[in-house]
C-alpha positions in Angstrom: 104.6 79.4 65.9 102.3 80.0 68.9 104.8 82.2 70.8 105.4 84.3 67.8 101.7 84.8 67.2 101.2 85.7 70.9 104.0 88.3 70.7 102.5 89.9 67.6 99.1 90.1 69.2 100.7 91.7 72.3 102.6 94.2 70.1 99.4 95.0 68.2 97.6 95.6 71.4 100.3 97.9 72.7 100.3 99.9 69.4 96.5 100.3 69.6 96.8 101.7 73.1 99.5 104.1 72.1 97.5 105.3 69.1 94.5 106.0 71.3 96.8 108.0 73.6 96.0 105.9 76.7 99.6 105.7 77.8 98.7 106.7 81.4 96.1 103.9 81.6 98.5 101.4 80.3 101.2 102.5 82.8 98.6 102.3 85.6 97.6 98.8 84.6 101.2 97.8 84.4 101.9 99.2 87.9 98.9 97.4 89.3 100.0 94.1 87.7 103.6 94.6 89.1 102.3 95.3 92.6 100.0 92.2 92.4 103.0 90.1 91.3 105.2 91.4 94.1 102.4 90.8 96.7 102.0 87.2 95.5 105.8 86.6 95.7 105.9 88.1 99.2 103.0 85.9 100.3 104.8 82.9 98.9 108.0 83.8 100.8 106.0 84.2 104.0 104.3 80.8 103.4 107.7 79.2 102.8 109.0 80.7 106.1 106.0 79.3 108.0 106.6 75.9 106.5 110.3 76.1 107.4 109.4 77.1 111.0 106.9 74.3 111.4 109.2 71.7 109.8 112.0 72.7 112.1 109.6 72.5 115.1 108.6 69.0 114.3 112.1 67.7 114.0 
């Protein structure tokens, strides 16, 4: 029930944005979100590498 409601709300939001003709704004926001996600994933990988290095050092 909850996931379905969330999906419909998301679809309604997307339709509203398209009706207003703000496709470029939506694409920009999507690109920013994707870049933020990639940066977070990269930071997590770097942190994991640091942990691996230090754990190897201590052994």
